[in-house]
C-alpha positions as CSV (number, residue, x, y, z in Angstrom):
1,M,28.6,52.7,3.7
2,Q,28.4,49.2,5.2
3,K,30.3,46.6,3.3
4,K,28.0,43.9,1.7
5,R,28.5,40.5,3.3
6,V,29.5,37.8,0.8
7,P,28.1,34.4,1.4
8,T,30.7,31.8,2.4
9,R,31.6,28.9,0.1
10,E,30.0,26.5,2.6
11,F,26.8,28.5,2.7
12,R,26.6,28.5,-1.2
13,L,27.5,24.8,-1.3
14,F,24.8,23.9,1.2
15,C,22.1,25.9,-0.5
16,L,23.0,24.7,-4.0
17,G,23.2,21.1,-2.8
18,G,19.8,21.5,-1.1
19,L,18.4,22.8,-4.4
20,L,19.8,19.8,-6.2
21,G,18.1,17.5,-3.6
22,I,14.8,19.2,-4.1
23,L,15.0,18.9,-7.9
24,F,15.8,15.2,-7.6
25,F,12.8,14.7,-5.3
26,L,10.5,16.5,-7.7
27,L,11.8,14.5,-10.6
28,I,11.1,11.2,-8.9
29,F,8.1,11.8,-6.8
30,G,6.5,14.9,-8.3
31,C,4.4,17.4,-6.4
32,S,1.4,15.3,-5.4
33,T,2.8,14.2,-2.1
34,L,3.2,17.9,-1.1
35,N,-0.5,18.3,-1.0
36,V,-1.2,17.7,2.7
37,A,-4.8,16.8,1.8
38,N,-3.7,13.9,-0.4
39,D,-3.3,10.7,1.6
40,A,-3.9,8.2,-1.1
41,F,-0.3,7.0,-1.2
42,C,-0.3,6.7,2.6
43,R,-3.5,4.6,2.7
44,G,-2.8,2.4,-0.2
45,G,0.8,1.7,0.7
46,Y,3.7,3.0,-1.4
47,I,5.9,0.1,-2.6
48,E,4.9,-1.8,0.6
49,K,2.5,-1.4,3.5
50,D,4.7,0.1,6.1
51,I,3.6,3.7,5.3
52,Q,0.1,2.6,6.3
53,Q,1.5,1.9,9.8
54,H,3.1,5.4,9.9
55,Y,0.0,7.1,8.7
56,A,-2.3,5.2,11.1
57,G,-0.1,6.2,14.0
58,W,-0.4,9.8,13.0
59,L,-4.2,9.6,12.7
60,F,-4.4,8.0,16.2
61,Y,-2.2,10.7,17.6
62,R,-4.0,13.6,15.9
63,S,-7.3,12.5,17.5
64,S,-5.8,12.1,20.9
65,E,-5.9,14.7,23.7
66,T,-2.7,16.8,23.9
67,A,-0.9,15.8,27.0
68,W,2.5,15.3,28.4
69,P,4.6,13.6,27.3
70,L,3.8,14.4,23.7
71,C,3.1,11.9,20.9
72,I,1.2,9.5,23.0
73,A,-1.7,8.0,21.1
74,D,-4.0,6.6,23.8
75,A,-6.1,4.6,21.3
76,I,-3.2,2.5,20.2
77,N,-2.4,-0.6,22.4
78,A,-5.5,0.5,24.4
79,P,-5.9,1.2,27.2
80,A,-2.3,1.9,27.9
81,G,-1.5,4.0,24.8
82,L,1.8,4.2,22.9
83,S,4.2,6.8,21.5
84,V,3.9,7.1,17.8
85,A,7.7,6.7,17.7
86,Y,6.9,3.0,17.7
87,T,4.6,3.3,14.6
88,D,7.5,5.1,12.8
89,S,5.3,8.2,12.5
90,I,8.3,10.6,13.0
91,P,7.4,11.8,16.5
92,L,9.1,15.1,16.4
93,V,7.3,16.0,13.1
94,A,4.0,14.6,14.5
95,A,4.3,16.9,17.5
96,L,5.0,19.9,15.4
97,A,2.3,19.0,12.8
98,K,-0.6,18.4,15.3
99,P,-1.4,22.1,16.0
100,I,-1.0,22.9,12.2
101,A,-3.3,20.1,11.3
102,S,-5.9,21.4,13.7
103,L,-5.8,24.8,11.9
104,F,-6.2,23.2,8.5
105,G,-8.9,20.7,9.5
106,G,-9.7,17.7,7.3
107,T,-7.1,15.4,5.8
108,F,-3.5,16.3,6.7
109,Q,-0.4,14.3,6.0
110,Y,3.2,15.5,6.4
111,F,5.1,12.6,4.9
112,G,5.6,14.4,1.5
113,W,7.1,17.5,3.0
114,F,9.2,15.5,5.4
115,T,10.7,13.5,2.6
116,L,11.3,16.7,0.5
117,L,13.2,18.1,3.5
118,C,15.2,14.9,3.8
119,Y,16.3,15.2,0.2
120,A,17.1,18.9,0.6
121,L,19.3,18.3,3.6
122,Q,20.9,15.2,2.0
123,G,21.9,17.5,-0.9
124,G,23.1,20.2,1.5
125,F,25.2,18.0,3.7
126,G,26.4,15.9,0.8
127,A,27.7,19.1,-0.9
128,L,29.4,20.2,2.3
129,L,31.0,16.8,2.6
130,C,32.2,16.8,-1.0
131,G,33.4,20.4,-0.6
132,L,36.0,19.2,2.0
133,F,37.8,17.3,-0.8
134,A,37.1,19.3,-3.9
135,P,38.0,23.0,-4.7
136,G,35.4,25.2,-6.1
137,I,31.7,24.6,-6.4
138,L,30.9,22.6,-9.5
139,T,33.0,19.5,-8.7
140,A,31.6,19.3,-5.2
141,L,28.0,19.5,-6.6
142,A,28.7,16.8,-9.2
143,G,29.9,14.6,-6.4
144,D,26.9,15.5,-4.4
145,L,24.7,13.8,-6.9
146,I,25.9,10.4,-5.7
147,F,24.7,11.3,-2.2
148,I,21.4,12.7,-3.4
149,A,20.8,9.6,-5.6
150,S,21.9,7.3,-2.9
151,P,20.2,3.9,-3.5
152,V,19.7,3.5,0.2
153,L,17.8,6.8,0.5
154,L,15.7,6.0,-2.6
155,E,14.9,2.6,-1.2
156,R,13.6,4.1,2.1
157,A,11.8,7.2,0.8
158,F,8.1,6.8,1.5
159,R,8.6,3.1,2.2
160,H,10.1,3.6,5.7
161,T,9.6,7.4,5.6
162,S,11.4,8.2,8.9
163,L,14.5,6.2,7.7
164,G,14.7,8.6,4.8
165,A,16.5,11.0,7.1
166,Q,19.8,9.8,5.8
167,F,21.0,13.4,6.1
168,L,21.6,12.7,9.8
169,V,24.4,10.2,8.9
170,V,25.8,12.4,6.1
171,G,25.7,15.4,8.3
172,V,27.5,13.7,11.2
173,L,30.2,12.5,8.9
174,Y,30.7,16.1,7.6
175,C,30.9,17.3,11.2
176,Y,33.4,14.5,12.0
177,L,35.7,15.4,9.1
178,R,35.4,19.2,9.6
179,L,36.0,19.1,13.3
180,R,38.7,16.5,13.0
181,R,40.7,18.8,10.7
182,E,40.2,21.6,13.2
183,E,40.9,19.3,16.2
184,R,37.7,20.4,17.8
185,C,35.6,17.9,19.8
186,G,32.2,19.3,19.1
187,S,29.9,21.9,17.5
188,P,26.3,23.1,17.8
189,L,25.5,21.3,14.5
190,L,26.9,18.0,15.7
191,W,24.9,18.4,19.0
192,I,21.7,19.1,17.1
193,L,22.1,16.2,14.7
194,N,22.5,13.7,17.5
195,V,19.5,15.1,19.4
196,L,17.4,15.2,16.3
197,A,18.0,11.5,15.6
198,I,15.8,10.3,18.5
199,G,13.0,12.6,17.3
200,I,13.0,11.0,13.9
201,H,13.9,7.3,14.4
202,P,15.9,5.7,17.2
203,Y,17.9,3.5,14.7
204,F,19.9,6.6,13.8
205,L,21.2,7.0,17.4
206,P,23.8,4.2,17.3
207,M,25.0,5.5,13.9
208,T,25.4,9.2,14.8
209,Y,26.7,8.6,18.3
210,A,29.2,6.0,17.0
211,V,30.8,8.6,14.7
212,T,30.6,11.3,17.4
213,L,32.4,9.0,19.9
214,A,35.1,8.4,17.3
215,L,35.7,12.1,17.0
216,L,35.7,12.6,20.7
217,L,38.2,9.8,21.3
218,E,40.6,10.9,18.5
219,V,40.6,14.6,19.4
220,G,40.6,14.0,23.1
221,I,43.5,11.6,23.1
222,R,45.5,13.6,20.5
223,R,45.1,16.8,22.6
224,R,45.5,14.9,25.9
225,Q,42.3,16.6,27.1
226,L,39.3,14.3,27.8
227,L,37.3,16.7,30.0
228,R,35.8,18.8,27.2
229,P,34.9,15.7,25.0
230,A,33.3,14.1,28.0
231,L,31.3,17.3,28.7
232,F,30.2,17.5,25.1
233,L,29.1,13.9,25.1
234,A,27.3,14.3,28.5
235,T,25.3,17.4,27.2
236,D,24.5,15.7,23.9
237,L,23.2,12.6,25.7
238,A,21.2,14.8,28.1
239,G,19.6,16.6,25.2
240,T,18.8,13.3,23.5
241,L,17.3,11.8,26.6
242,L,15.2,15.0,27.3
243,L,13.8,15.0,23.7
244,G,13.1,11.3,23.8
245,W,11.3,11.7,27.1
246,A,9.3,14.7,25.8
247,L,8.2,12.7,22.7
248,G,7.1,9.7,24.8
249,L,9.8,7.2,23.8
250,F,10.1,6.1,27.4
251,Y,6.4,6.1,28.1
252,G,4.9,2.8,29.3
253,T,6.5,-0.6,28.8
254,A,6.4,-1.0,25.0
255,T,9.6,-3.0,24.9
256,S,8.6,-6.2,23.1
257,G,7.0,-7.3,19.9
258,G,8.2,-7.5,16.4
259,Q,8.6,-10.4,14.0
260,A,12.2,-11.5,14.4
261,L,15.3,-11.4,16.6
262,Y,18.7,-10.0,15.8
263,G,20.3,-11.9,13.0
264,Y,17.2,-12.2,10.8
265,F,17.5,-8.8,9.2
266,S,21.3,-9.1,8.7
267,M,23.4,-7.8,5.8
268,N,24.2,-10.3,3.1
269,L,27.8,-10.4,2.0
270,N,26.7,-9.5,-1.5
271,A,24.9,-6.4,-0.4
272,L,27.2,-3.8,-1.9
273,W,26.8,-5.1,-5.4
274,N,23.3,-6.6,-5.2
275,P,20.8,-4.2,-6.9
276,A,17.7,-6.1,-5.7
277,G,15.3,-3.7,-3.9
278,V,12.2,-4.6,-2.1
279,N,9.2,-5.9,-4.1
280,G,11.1,-6.3,-7.3
281,V,12.6,-2.8,-7.6
282,R,15.7,-3.1,-9.7
283,Y,18.6,-0.7,-9.0
284,S,20.9,-1.4,-11.9
285,R,20.8,-1.4,-15.6
286,V,23.8,-3.8,-15.7
287,L,24.3,-6.0,-12.7
288,P,22.0,-9.0,-12.1
289,L,19.7,-9.4,-9.1
290,L,21.3,-11.8,-6.6
291,N,19.7,-14.1,-4.1
292,Q,19.2,-13.3,-0.4
293,V,18.3,-15.1,2.7
294,G,15.4,-14.3,5.1
295,G,15.4,-10.6,6.0
296,N,18.5,-9.6,4.1
297,Y,16.3,-7.3,2.0
298,D,16.1,-4.8,4.8
299,A,19.9,-4.5,4.8
300,F,19.9,-3.2,1.2
301,A,23.2,-1.4,0.5
302,Y,23.8,-1.3,-3.2
303,L,26.6,1.1,-4.0
304,G,25.8,1.8,-7.7
305,L,27.8,0.9,-10.7
306,G,29.6,4.3,-10.8
307,V,30.8,3.9,-7.2
308,L,31.7,0.2,-7.8
309,I,34.0,1.3,-10.7
310,A,35.4,4.4,-9.0
311,L,36.1,2.8,-5.6
312,P,39.0,0.5,-6.6
313,I,40.4,3.4,-8.8
314,A,40.2,5.7,-5.8
315,L,42.0,3.2,-3.5
316,V,44.8,2.8,-6.1
317,L,45.2,6.6,-6.4
318,Q,45.2,6.9,-2.6
319,R,47.2,3.8,-1.8
320,R,50.0,5.6,-0.1
321,A,47.5,7.6,2.0
322,V,45.4,4.6,3.2
323,L,47.6,3.5,6.1
324,P,48.3,7.0,7.4
325,A,44.6,7.8,7.1
326,L,43.7,4.7,9.1
327,R,46.3,5.6,11.8
328,R,44.9,9.2,11.9
329,H,41.3,8.1,12.0
330,W,41.8,5.0,14.1
331,A,38.6,5.4,16.2
332,L,36.5,5.9,13.1
333,A,38.1,2.8,11.5
334,A,37.2,0.8,14.6
335,V,33.7,2.1,14.6
336,C,33.3,1.1,10.9
337,V,34.5,-2.4,11.8
338,I,32.1,-2.8,14.7
339,L,29.1,-1.4,12.7
340,T,29.9,-3.8,9.8
341,L,30.2,-6.8,12.1
342,F,26.9,-5.9,13.8
343,A,25.2,-5.5,10.4
344,V,26.5,-8.8,9.1
345,S,25.5,-10.3,12.5
346,H,26.2,-13.8,13.8
347,V,24.1,-15.3,11.0
348,I,26.5,-14.9,8.1
349,T,24.8,-15.1,4.7
350,A,26.1,-15.0,1.1
351,N,23.8,-15.0,-1.9
352,G,21.0,-17.5,-1.1
353,V,23.0,-19.5,1.5
354,T,23.5,-19.2,5.3
355,L,27.2,-19.9,5.6
356,V,27.3,-20.2,9.4
357,T,25.4,-19.2,12.5
358,L,27.9,-18.3,15.2
359,P,26.9,-19.1,18.7
360,L,25.8,-16.1,20.8
361,P,24.6,-16.1,24.3
362,P,20.7,-15.7,24.4
363,A,21.2,-12.6,26.6
364,W,23.3,-10.9,23.9
365,I,20.7,-11.8,21.2
366,Q,17.9,-10.2,23.3
367,L,20.1,-7.1,23.9
368,F,21.0,-6.7,20.2
369,S,17.4,-7.2,19.3
370,V,16.7,-3.7,20.5
371,F,18.1,-2.9,17.0
372,R,16.9,-6.2,15.4
373,S,17.2,-4.8,11.9
374,G,20.9,-4.7,12.5
375,G,21.8,-4.4,8.8
376,R,20.8,-0.8,8.8
377,L,23.7,0.1,11.1
378,F,26.1,-0.3,8.1
379,W,24.9,3.1,6.7
380,P,27.8,5.2,8.1
381,V,30.2,2.8,6.4
382,Y,28.1,2.9,3.2
383,Y,28.4,6.7,3.0
384,L,32.1,6.6,3.8
385,L,32.5,4.3,0.8
386,L,30.7,6.7,-1.5
387,L,32.9,9.5,-0.1
388,T,36.0,7.4,-0.7
389,A,35.1,6.9,-4.3
390,F,34.6,10.7,-4.8
391,A,37.6,11.8,-2.8
392,G,39.9,9.4,-4.6
393,L,39.0,10.8,-8.0
394,C,39.6,14.3,-6.7
395,R,43.2,13.5,-6.4
396,L,43.6,13.3,-10.1
397,R,45.6,16.3,-11.5
398,G,44.2,19.2,-13.4
399,R,41.0,18.9,-15.3
400,A,41.0,15.2,-15.0
401,A,39.5,15.3,-11.5
402,P,36.3,17.2,-12.3
403,L,35.8,15.3,-15.5
404,A,36.2,12.0,-13.6
405,V,33.7,13.1,-11.0
406,V,31.2,14.1,-13.6
407,L,31.6,10.7,-15.3
408,L,31.2,9.0,-11.9
409,A,27.9,10.8,-11.3
410,A,26.7,10.2,-14.9
411,V,27.4,6.4,-14.7
412,Q,25.8,6.3,-11.3
413,L,22.6,8.0,-12.4
414,W,22.4,6.0,-15.6
415,D,22.8,2.7,-13.7
416,L,20.2,3.6,-11.1
417,S,17.7,4.9,-13.6
418,P,15.5,1.7,-13.6
419,A,14.8,2.2,-9.9
420,M,14.1,5.9,-10.4
421,I,11.6,5.1,-13.2
422,Q,10.0,2.3,-11.1
423,R,9.7,4.6,-8.1
424,N,8.2,7.4,-10.2
425,Q,5.6,5.0,-11.7
426,A,4.8,3.5,-8.3
427,M,4.1,6.9,-6.9
428,Q,1.8,7.7,-9.8
429,Q,0.0,4.4,-9.2
430,A,-0.2,5.0,-5.4
431,N,-1.9,8.3,-5.9
432,R,-4.8,6.8,-7.6
433,Q,-7.7,6.6,-5.2
434,D,-8.7,3.2,-6.4
435,A,-5.2,1.8,-6.7
436,F,-5.1,-0.1,-3.4
437,P,-8.6,-1.0,-2.3
438,S,-9.0,-1.9,1.4
439,A,-9.5,-5.6,2.1
440,M,-12.4,-4.6,4.3
441,Q,-14.9,-4.7,1.5
442,S,-17.9,-6.5,3.2
443,D,-20.9,-4.4,4.2
444,F,-20.3,-5.9,7.7
445,W,-17.7,-3.2,8.3
446,K,-20.2,-0.4,7.8
447,E,-22.1,-1.7,10.9
448,A,-18.8,-2.4,12.7
449,A,-17.8,1.3,12.5
450,D,-20.2,2.1,15.4
451,Y,-18.2,0.2,18.0
452,R,-15.9,2.0,20.4
453,H,-13.2,-0.6,20.8
454,L,-11.6,-3.1,18.4
455,V,-9.8,-6.0,20.2
456,S,-7.7,-8.8,18.9
457,L,-7.9,-12.0,21.0
458,D,-5.1,-14.1,19.4
459,G,-2.4,-11.9,17.9
460,I,-1.9,-9.8,14.9
461,Q,-4.9,-9.8,12.5
462,D,-4.9,-10.3,8.7
463,D,-4.4,-6.9,7.1
464,A,-3.7,-5.4,10.5
465,L,-2.7,-2.0,8.9
466,H,-6.1,-1.5,7.1
467,L,-7.7,-2.5,10.4
468,A,-5.6,0.2,12.2
469,L,-6.7,2.8,9.6
470,F,-10.3,1.7,10.0
471,A,-10.1,2.1,13.7
472,A,-8.4,5.5,13.5
473,D,-10.9,6.8,11.0
474,H,-13.8,5.8,13.2
475,A,-12.4,7.0,16.5
476,M,-12.0,3.4,17.8
477,T,-9.4,2.1,20.2
478,T,-7.4,-1.0,19.2
479,N,-5.2,-3.4,21.0
480,D,-4.1,-5.1,17.8
481,P,-0.3,-4.9,17.9
482,F,0.4,-3.3,14.6
483,A,3.2,-1.1,16.0
484,A,6.8,-2.0,15.9
485,R,6.9,-2.3,19.7
486,Y,4.3,-3.1,22.3
487,D,3.9,-4.6,25.7
488,A,3.4,-8.3,24.9
489,A,2.8,-9.2,28.5
490,A,0.0,-6.6,29.0
491,F,-1.5,-7.6,25.6
492,Q,-1.6,-11.3,26.6
493,E,-3.1,-10.4,30.1
494,Q,-5.8,-8.3,28.4
495,Q,-6.6,-11.2,26.0
496,Q,-7.0,-13.6,28.9
497,T,-9.3,-11.3,30.7
498,L,-11.5,-10.9,27.6
499,L,-11.5,-14.6,26.9
500,G,-12.5,-15.3,30.5
501,E,-15.4,-12.9,30.1
502,L,-16.5,-14.6,26.9
503,A,-16.3,-18.0,28.6
504,E,-18.8,-16.7,31.2
505,G,-21.1,-15.4,28.5
506,V,-20.2,-11.8,29.1
507,L,-19.9,-9.4,26.2
508,R,-18.9,-5.7,26.2
509,E,-21.5,-4.1,23.9
510,D,-19.2,-1.4,22.7
511,T,-16.4,-3.9,21.6
512,L,-15.8,-5.7,18.4
513,Y,-14.0,-9.0,19.0
514,L,-11.6,-10.3,16.4
515,F,-9.7,-13.6,15.9
516,S,-7.2,-14.5,13.3
517,D,-7.2,-18.2,14.1
518,E,-10.4,-20.1,13.5
519,G,-9.7,-22.6,16.2
520,A,-9.4,-19.8,18.8
521,F,-12.7,-18.4,17.5
522,L,-14.5,-21.7,17.8
523,Q,-13.2,-22.2,21.3
524,A,-14.6,-18.8,22.4
525,V,-17.8,-18.3,20.5
526,E,-20.1,-20.9,22.0
527,P,-21.2,-19.1,25.2
528,V,-22.0,-15.8,23.4
529,K,-23.4,-16.9,20.0
530,E,-26.9,-15.8,20.9
531,Q,-25.9,-12.3,21.9
532,A,-23.9,-11.3,18.8
533,W,-23.4,-11.8,15.1
534,C,-20.6,-14.4,15.0
535,G,-18.8,-15.7,12.0
536,R,-16.2,-15.4,9.3
537,V,-15.6,-12.3,7.2
538,T,-13.3,-12.2,4.1
539,D,-12.3,-9.9,1.3
540,T,-13.4,-10.6,-2.3
541,G,-10.3,-12.6,-3.0
542,G,-10.5,-14.6,0.2
543,E,-6.9,-13.6,1.0
544,N,-7.7,-11.8,4.3
545,V,-9.9,-13.5,6.8
546,W,-11.3,-12.3,10.1
547,Y,-13.4,-14.3,12.7
548,V,-15.6,-11.9,14.5
549,I,-18.0,-11.6,17.5
550,A,-20.1,-8.5,17.0
551,P,-22.4,-7.8,19.9
552,G,-25.9,-6.6,19.1
553,L,-25.8,-7.5,15.4
554,Q,-27.2,-11.0,15.8
555,D,-30.3,-10.2,13.7
556,N,-28.4,-8.6,10.8
557,Q,-27.9,-10.2,7.4
558,F,-24.7,-9.4,5.6
559,D,-23.3,-10.0,2.1
560,A,-21.8,-13.1,0.7
561,L,-18.4,-12.3,2.1
562,C,-19.8,-13.2,5.6
563,T,-20.4,-16.7,6.9
564,R,-22.6,-16.8,10.0
565,Y,-21.6,-19.2,12.8
566,D,-24.6,-21.6,13.1
567,A,-25.3,-25.3,12.6
568,Q,-24.5,-25.0,8.9
569,Y,-21.1,-23.4,9.5
570,P,-18.5,-25.5,7.7
571,L,-15.4,-27.2,9.0
572,R,-11.9,-26.3,7.8
573,L,-8.6,-27.9,8.3
574,A,-6.4,-26.3,10.9
575,D,-3.7,-24.4,9.0
576,Y,-1.0,-26.1,10.9
577,T,2.5,-26.7,9.6
578,D,5.7,-28.1,11.2
579,A,8.1,-30.9,10.5
580,L,5.3,-33.5,10.3
581,W,2.2,-31.6,9.2
582,N,1.6,-29.5,6.1
583,R,-1.3,-27.1,6.5
584,G,-3.2,-29.6,8.6
585,V,-2.3,-32.7,6.7
586,L,0.0,-35.4,8.0
587,D,2.9,-35.6,5.5
588,E,3.8,-39.2,6.2
589,T,0.5,-40.8,4.9
590,K,-1.5,-37.8,3.6
591,K,-4.5,-39.5,5.1
592,T,-4.7,-37.9,8.5
593,V,-5.9,-34.3,8.9
594,C,-6.2,-32.2,12.0
595,F,-8.8,-29.8,13.4
596,A,-8.5,-27.4,16.4
597,D,-10.5,-29.0,19.2
598,S,-13.7,-27.2,20.1
599,P,-17.3,-28.0,21.1
600,F,-18.5,-27.1,17.6
601,T,-16.0,-29.4,15.9
602,R,-16.8,-32.3,18.2
603,R,-20.5,-31.9,17.5
604,K,-19.8,-32.0,13.7
605,L,-17.7,-35.1,13.9
606,E,-19.8,-36.9,16.5
607,N,-21.3,-40.0,14.9
608,A,-20.1,-38.8,11.4
609,A,-19.1,-41.5,8.9
610,Y,-17.9,-39.2,6.1
611,L,-16.1,-35.9,5.6
612,C,-17.5,-34.2,2.4
613,A,-15.9,-31.6,0.1
614,G,-16.6,-30.6,-3.4
615,G,-19.3,-33.1,-3.9
616,K,-17.1,-36.0,-2.8
617,E,-17.3,-38.1,0.3
618,Y,-14.3,-39.5,2.2
619,A,-14.9,-42.2,4.8
620,I,-13.7,-41.5,8.4
621,T,-11.7,-44.4,9.7
622,E,-10.5,-43.0,13.0
623,I,-10.9,-39.9,15.2
624,N,-8.1,-39.4,17.8
625,D,-8.3,-36.8,20.6
626,N,-5.3,-37.9,22.6
627,D,-3.3,-34.8,21.6
628,P,-4.7,-32.0,23.8
629,G,-6.2,-29.1,21.7
630,W,-6.5,-31.2,18.5
631,L,-8.8,-33.6,16.8
632,L,-6.9,-35.9,14.4
633,V,-9.2,-37.5,11.7
634,T,-7.9,-40.3,9.5
635,L,-9.7,-40.7,6.2
636,D,-10.0,-43.2,3.4
637,I,-8.5,-40.8,0.9
638,P,-5.5,-40.9,-1.6
639,D,-4.2,-37.4,-0.7
640,A,-5.8,-35.2,1.9
641,T,-4.1,-32.1,0.5
642,V,-7.1,-31.7,-1.8
643,L,-9.0,-30.6,1.3
644,W,-6.8,-27.5,1.8
645,D,-8.9,-24.3,1.9
646,Q,-12.1,-26.3,1.4
647,E,-15.3,-25.9,3.3
648,L,-16.0,-29.3,4.8
649,E,-19.2,-31.0,5.9
650,T,-19.9,-34.2,7.7
651,K,-22.4,-37.0,6.9
């Protein structure tokens, strides 16, 4: 009789840890996101709007022709196309899901199942990691809870869905410690995790490869054998590059774009004990929310009260082992220092203050801006701190160790419970079909759905993500740069071509032209105003505004959210702010206002004696056009800021 095979401890730990991760996911997010036909939370935006970008990228790719390389959505950044890696749509999953979605038909979203898988693997690898320091099963699973309930993972889940793959970092740390003990320089699991990283999100690459490089250096130098580590690294890089090429990450020239350079999304020095999540999510029952600067919010790294209490205790318990461990793991220690310095960046911030901005060569800043949200690169150090707190308590003798670990997990979960509750409530809200109505509420958009192309002629539009969803839903192409990366030079060249055509009175009948700046719209509209419906479209609250040229719709009448461009079209102050101007009003005197120069504005102001708003008239004392591109109007008015957001007429 064949002897029954007994599952190994590692296998049981991984499965039980995975089950814990699944249970935690279901507790927080429920089952609604696992319904592939439910996309309400994707369209409305869960916690913030980024998931709309991820979902729009998937919709564009799903409707694209299957070609090589994979994951190229030809309707994004049209006509060049773009890999959905740059819309954070998880390209590897998108490629696998596309044929499945074709079989299902109708609405299909994979973000719920992907996040469930992330939690399962976080639990599995977290249990394996804890199992390296705790005997038995139960203590390791109790410690695993601090990895499953990681504030960083909870902060990213469904907000930046692809960055929820924290298991890549935890898994690589497990591989490092396991292989380091065995003095092996690599394993199939480590190879797979490094390759997977590029298929999920490129930001994981410097994290997983940094830990891998530390392992290869330490083992190679200790064993005085560098060939095998070098071969492992070479094959790992080859696999990574091959998958990246297959998923279109190297397609085209989408190397620019984004809102900030390296240093803006840096890690605040208070990050480890600051429980302030994005959009008011609170991660602690006890600790106060602390101030941050600029983009510090994206470097969120709150450890949790349990870990903050356990960490100094653990360091005291292991005080004699700290220096030997640093000598033994010298390369990993160096990696941790480098990743921390990169995360803090040259813009060093503490609470609500920028302490110092260290000089860096512009070339370095441009290079580092490839990973401009540099604060994220702290995550390997973050998970090592969680592990240190757990491993230190495991050094207690007898039953004290498991009791201390259980207490650590209990305090951690209790402290984080406000965020868990808020996330749960936010998901329930996000799944209501009417929870986040689109800003595109005018009946104008019903007619606009028939265009083939949607083009932006002066940068990112208001509510660009709802525009992207609109374009994807109606099989339109768009050049609006809503993706994280795009070819800025090609975008500007295309804009100049289209503006040149408009200046010659040429319209493309299948194209809807959009402007976000009224001055740019007024400059372009005059030669084509008889061939299209031209004007201003808003949402019901007036928060989102589009200036449009819609060929062929010149005879249409639209609702009150639309203002046609004609002789009665009102003037508005240019929304210009710098050191001297505040939303189009000169700060020094508050009597001079500015308008973007255009034929329409000049006609309105020509021979005008008064500027009128809200039933009041303000005498014009001077009009100055010496500053190219602007018309400066001085008024007899106590404070011209009353003209902000007002529709102005002349008399």
